[in-house]
N, C-alpha and C positions, 0 to 999 in steps of 0.2 A: 504494500500500500504506500502511495506517495505521501511524503510528509515534507513540509516546508516551514522553516523558521522565519516567519514573516518579518520579525524585527531586524533580521539581517539583510533584508531586501530593500534597496533604496528606491525612492520615488523615481519614476522615469523608466523603470525596468519593464521590458516587454518579454513575455513568455509565450511560446507556442506549445500547446499541449495536445497530444494525440490520444484520443479516447475511443474505446470500444465498449460494448455493453454485454454483460453476462448473458449467455444463452443466444446471442445473435448468431445467425446461420451464415453470414457472409464475412469476408475479410476486411470489409470497409472500416476505415479509421476516420473518425470525425476530428477535425482540427479546430481548436479554439485558440484565439489570441487573448491574452490577459495583459492589461496595463495597470501598473500601480502608480497612482497620482494622488497627491495630497493625503497619503496614508491609506487610501482606499483602492479597491480593485474594480476594474471595469472589464467585463468579459463579453466577447462576441457570442452570438447565439440566436435562438429563436424567440427571445423575449422572456424565457423562463430562467435564464442564467442571471446570477446576481450582478447588479450594477451599483456602483458607488457603495460597495459593501466591504466590511472588514474581512480578514482572512477566515475567521470562524464561520461566517456565512458561506464563503467560497468552499471551505472544507466540507461543510454539511452538504452542499450541492454536489460535490464530487462523490460523496459517499452514498447518495440517493440513487434510486432507479437503476441499480446495477452497473454504474459507471466503473470502468477499469482504466486507470491511467497507464498508457503504454510507453509514452515518452514525454519528456519536457525539454524544450530547447530555450535558450536565452538569446535574445538579440544582442549582439556584441558591438555593433557599429551603426553609425548614422551617416547618411548621405544627404547633402542639401539639395532639395528639389526646387526651391524657390527662395529668394530670387535666383535665377540661373546665373551660375558663376561665369565671369567673362572668360572667353577663350583666349589663351596666350598665343598670339600669332608671331611673336618675335623670333621664333625658330622655324618659321615656315620656309619651305624650299620650293623653288619653281620647277 
Protein backbone atom coordinates (compact mmCIF):
# COMPACT_ATOMS: atom_id res chain seq x y z
CA UNK A 1 0.00 0.00 0.00
CA UNK A 2 1.31 3.43 -0.98
CA UNK A 3 2.16 5.78 1.90
CA UNK A 4 3.34 9.38 1.70
CA UNK A 5 4.70 11.67 4.38
CA UNK A 6 2.84 14.78 3.25
CA UNK A 7 4.85 17.05 5.56
CA UNK A 8 7.97 16.24 3.52
CA UNK A 9 6.35 17.24 0.20
CA UNK A 10 6.80 20.92 -0.71
CA UNK A 11 4.15 23.08 -2.36
CA UNK A 12 4.45 23.01 -6.14
CA UNK A 13 5.03 19.25 -6.24
CA UNK A 14 3.29 17.42 -9.08
CA UNK A 15 2.79 13.66 -8.90
CA UNK A 16 1.50 11.26 -11.54
CA UNK A 17 -0.19 8.24 -10.04
CA UNK A 18 -1.06 5.04 -11.92
CA UNK A 19 -4.08 3.28 -10.43
CA UNK A 20 -5.96 0.06 -11.13
CA UNK A 21 -8.99 -1.34 -9.35
CA UNK A 22 -9.21 -4.64 -7.50
CA UNK A 23 -11.08 -7.21 -9.58
CA UNK A 24 -10.84 -5.31 -12.86
CA UNK A 25 -10.63 -7.60 -15.87
CA UNK A 26 -8.41 -5.42 -18.09
CA UNK A 27 -4.82 -4.20 -17.84
CA UNK A 28 -5.97 -0.57 -18.05
CA UNK A 29 -4.18 1.85 -15.75
CA UNK A 30 -5.85 5.14 -14.86
CA UNK A 31 -3.46 8.06 -14.50
CA UNK A 32 -4.16 10.89 -12.08
CA UNK A 33 -2.17 14.08 -11.67
CA UNK A 34 -1.85 15.49 -8.16
CA UNK A 35 -0.68 19.03 -7.39
CA UNK A 36 0.20 20.27 -3.91
CA UNK A 37 -0.42 24.01 -3.57
CA UNK A 38 -0.97 26.07 -0.45
CA UNK A 39 -0.62 22.91 1.63
CA UNK A 40 -3.60 21.28 -0.11
CA UNK A 41 -3.88 18.65 -2.85
CA UNK A 42 -5.68 19.02 -6.18
CA UNK A 43 -6.38 15.83 -8.15
CA UNK A 44 -7.54 15.34 -11.71
CA UNK A 45 -10.47 13.02 -12.17
CA UNK A 46 -14.17 12.69 -12.72
CA UNK A 47 -15.33 15.11 -10.05
CA UNK A 48 -15.25 12.51 -7.27
CA UNK A 49 -11.54 12.98 -6.54
CA UNK A 50 -10.63 15.31 -3.68
CA UNK A 51 -9.93 18.93 -4.57
CA UNK A 52 -8.30 21.45 -2.22
CA UNK A 53 -8.00 18.63 0.31
CA UNK A 54 -5.54 17.64 2.98
CA UNK A 55 -3.53 14.46 2.54
CA UNK A 56 -5.86 12.58 4.92
CA UNK A 57 -8.76 13.05 2.49
CA UNK A 58 -6.56 12.01 -0.45
CA UNK A 59 -5.42 8.92 1.42
CA UNK A 60 -9.02 7.94 2.25
CA UNK A 61 -9.94 8.37 -1.43
CA UNK A 62 -7.02 6.13 -2.44
CA UNK A 63 -8.16 3.43 -0.01
CA UNK A 64 -11.81 3.43 -1.22
CA UNK A 65 -13.46 1.58 -4.08
CA UNK A 66 -10.69 -1.00 -4.47
CA UNK A 67 -8.05 1.43 -5.77
CA UNK A 68 -4.56 -0.04 -6.05
CA UNK A 69 -1.67 2.37 -6.55
CA UNK A 70 0.70 0.83 -9.10
CA UNK A 71 3.11 3.70 -9.60
CA UNK A 72 3.91 7.21 -8.43
CA UNK A 73 6.12 9.56 -10.41
CA UNK A 74 7.20 13.06 -9.47
CA UNK A 75 7.67 15.86 -11.99
CA UNK A 76 11.27 16.97 -11.66
CA UNK A 77 11.53 19.91 -14.03
CA UNK A 78 9.70 22.81 -15.53
CA UNK A 79 9.79 24.39 -18.97
CA UNK A 80 8.59 27.93 -19.66
CA UNK A 81 5.74 27.94 -22.18
CA UNK A 82 4.83 31.60 -21.88
CA UNK A 83 6.13 34.09 -22.55
CA UNK A 84 8.00 32.38 -25.34
CA UNK A 85 11.72 32.77 -24.71
CA UNK A 86 13.56 34.71 -27.43
CA UNK A 87 15.45 32.67 -29.98
CA UNK A 88 19.21 33.26 -29.94
CA UNK A 89 20.15 33.95 -33.56
CA UNK A 90 23.67 35.13 -32.81
CA UNK A 91 25.12 31.75 -33.80
CA UNK A 92 23.02 31.34 -36.94
CA UNK A 93 24.85 30.19 -40.06
CA UNK A 94 23.87 30.74 -43.65
